[in-house]
Structures are given as C-alpha cells and as structure tokens.
TIPA-946980 format. One record per residue (C-alpha): residue in one letter; x, y, z. Coordinates in nm, 4 decimals. Example, Ala and Ser with C-alpha at 12.3 -4.5 7.8 and 13.67 -1.06 7.14 Angstrom:
BEGIN
['a',[1.2300,-0.4500,0.7800]] ['s',[1.3670,-0.1060,0.7140]] 
END
This chain:
BEGIN
['m',[1.3201,1.4560,0.1440]] ['l',[1.4029,1.0908,0.2085]] ['p',[1.6118,0.8840,-0.0324]] ['i',[1.4502,0.5899,-0.2115]] ['d',[1.4581,0.2882,0.0193]] ['p',[1.7410,0.0438,-0.0651]] ['q',[1.4844,-0.2410,-0.0613]] ['a',[1.2750,-0.0672,-0.3303]] ['d',[1.2422,-0.2760,-0.6461]] ['i',[1.0612,-0.1550,-0.9577]] ['g',[0.9392,-0.5134,-1.0019]] ['r',[0.7306,-0.4818,-0.6814]] ['r',[0.4816,-0.2025,-0.7351]] ['a',[0.1405,-0.0972,-0.6111]] ['w',[-0.1129,0.1482,-0.7470]] ['v',[-0.2308,0.3364,-0.4387]] ['p',[-0.2731,0.7167,-0.4177]] ['c',[0.0122,0.8899,-0.2373]] ['p',[-0.1261,1.0753,0.0679]] ['a',[0.1569,1.3305,0.0536]] ['c',[0.1763,1.4534,-0.3063]] ['d',[-0.1440,1.3229,-0.4738]] ['d',[0.0401,1.3234,-0.8066]] ['a',[-0.2240,1.0976,-0.9681]] ['a',[-0.5028,1.3572,-0.9327]] ['g',[-0.6455,1.4294,-1.2746]] ['c',[-0.4892,1.1211,-1.4391]] ['a',[-0.7507,0.9480,-1.6580]] ['q',[-0.5971,0.6005,-1.6132]] ['c',[-0.5764,0.6331,-1.2350]] ['g',[-0.9282,0.7763,-1.2268]] ['a',[-1.0491,0.4652,-1.4119]] ['r',[-0.8650,0.2488,-1.1515]] ['r',[-0.6210,0.1122,-1.4097]] ['n',[-0.2504,0.0426,-1.3636]] ['c',[-0.0978,0.3684,-1.4819]] ['t',[0.2605,0.3543,-1.6101]] ['e',[0.3407,0.6817,-1.4340]] ['h',[0.1696,0.6853,-1.0921]] ['w',[0.2810,0.3665,-0.9178]] ['r',[0.4426,0.3202,-0.5755]] ['y',[0.7244,0.0990,-0.4554]] ['l',[0.5868,-0.1942,-0.2563]] ['l',[0.8595,-0.2189,0.0067]] ['a',[0.6984,-0.5000,0.2051]] ['n',[0.3677,-0.6303,0.3242]] ['t',[0.2322,-0.7966,0.6338]] ['g',[-0.0852,-0.9683,0.5228]] ['s',[-0.3124,-0.6944,0.3962]] ['l',[-0.0951,-0.4107,0.5321]] ['l',[0.1266,-0.2639,0.2584]] ['h',[0.4457,-0.0669,0.3258]] ['l',[0.4843,0.1786,0.0363]] ['q',[0.7097,0.4555,-0.0922]] ['c',[0.6220,0.7141,-0.3559]] ['p',[0.9011,0.7422,-0.6155]] ['g',[0.8049,1.1064,-0.6831]] ['c',[0.8095,1.2646,-0.3367]] ['t',[0.9748,0.9667,-0.1525]] ['h',[0.7011,0.9668,0.1165]] ['v',[0.6830,0.6351,0.3078]] ['w',[0.3535,0.5111,0.4542]] ['d',[0.1453,0.2055,0.5413]] ['h',[-0.1787,0.1259,0.3603]] ['e',[-0.4372,-0.1226,0.4877]] ['t',[-0.6073,-0.2837,0.1879]] ['g',[-0.8757,-0.4587,0.3906]] ['f',[-0.8295,-0.7611,0.1653]] ['g',[-0.7929,-1.0921,0.3461]] ['a',[-0.6850,-1.0991,0.7094]] ['t',[-0.6751,-0.7491,0.8576]] ['r',[-0.5378,-0.6155,1.1833]] ['s',[-0.8483,-0.4276,1.3012]] ['a',[-0.9791,-0.4767,1.6548]] ['a',[-1.3211,-0.5703,1.5141]] ['a',[-1.1684,-0.8434,1.2987]] ['s',[-0.9788,-0.9837,1.5969]] ['a',[-1.2916,-0.9788,1.8160]] ['a',[-1.4992,-1.1568,1.5499]] ['r',[-1.2533,-1.4433,1.5303]] ['p',[-1.3537,-1.7430,1.7460]] ['p',[-1.1119,-1.8347,2.0271]] ['r',[-0.8500,-2.0976,1.9520]] ['r',[-0.9136,-2.4401,2.0921]] ['r',[-0.6410,-2.5982,2.2959]] ['w',[-0.6434,-2.9749,2.2869]] 
END
C-alpha cells in the first residue's frame, strides 16, 4: 500500500469513484451524484481535463479524464483546425 502523497491537500478534493476499492458502492449520496463527506478523493493535480487522484482509503493513485473542456483524445486533436502561421 502506498503512503498518501505529500502533495495531497484535503482542500483539493474530487468526487470520482475509486477504480481499486469502490468504497462508494451503496452510498445513497454518491448514488445521487452529490458531494459525499466520506467518499472523496485527493485531487493531486490536473492537466486540463485530466485529473490526477489518490483515494484516501486504499491510497490507489490514478488518472481520470473528465471529458470537460479541452481533452487529450486523438479525435479531439484531429478535429481541431491547423494553426495558421503568419
């Protein structure tokens, strides 16, 4: 089991299901997509819409693509018009 990341700050949280422990399964608040006081994740960093998270329960670290705003998918890059060079 990993230790909690030194950059982890309880003031920076996200409410995303943990892919390792799924501790929020069966929680009524999480099921209603509300900000539960128990099943949050440390938001370690983000790069645009890509979140870098850590579960405080099982300490699993993972990346989560929200799909909100600018994404890093190949389709999104291909759909973007080429930059003009003046």
